C-alpha positions as CSV (number, residue, x, y, z in Angstrom):
1,M,-0.4,-14.0,-12.7
2,K,3.3,-13.8,-13.3
3,P,5.4,-12.9,-10.2
4,V,6.7,-9.7,-11.9
5,T,3.1,-8.6,-12.7
6,L,2.0,-9.4,-9.2
7,G,4.9,-7.4,-7.8
8,I,4.0,-4.4,-9.9
9,V,0.3,-4.6,-8.9
10,V,1.2,-4.9,-5.2
11,A,3.6,-2.0,-5.4
12,A,1.0,0.2,-7.1
13,A,-1.6,-0.7,-4.6
14,V,0.7,0.2,-1.7
15,I,1.6,3.5,-3.3
16,I,-2.0,4.3,-4.0
17,A,-3.0,3.4,-0.5
18,F,-0.2,5.6,1.0
19,V,-1.0,8.6,-1.2
20,A,-4.8,8.3,-0.5
21,G,-4.1,7.9,3.2
22,T,-1.9,11.0,3.2
23,Q,-4.4,13.1,1.3
24,I,-7.2,12.0,3.6
25,E,-5.1,12.7,6.7
26,W,-4.7,16.3,5.6
27,R,-8.4,16.8,5.1
28,Q,-9.8,15.0,8.2
29,D,-13.4,15.1,6.8
30,G,-15.6,12.6,8.7
31,P,-16.3,10.0,6.0
32,A,-12.9,10.5,4.3
33,E,-11.2,10.0,7.7
34,E,-13.0,6.7,8.1
35,L,-12.0,5.7,4.6
36,G,-8.4,6.6,5.4
37,E,-8.5,4.4,8.5
38,A,-9.9,1.6,6.5
39,I,-7.1,2.0,3.9
40,D,-4.5,2.2,6.7
41,N,-5.9,-1.0,8.2
42,A,-5.9,-2.8,4.8
43,A,-2.3,-1.6,4.2
44,G,-1.0,-3.0,7.5
45,G,-2.5,-0.8,10.2
46,E,0.6,1.3,10.8
């Protein structure tokens, strides 16, 4: 994979994880909350 392509993929993954985490945080539905925590942990556990 070219460095530019890898950078775009990583940036997209970070944005998707952030958006998904934000949406899930608003809902706080049992399983969705667990998924949000898993995404947060995968994204760096902030």
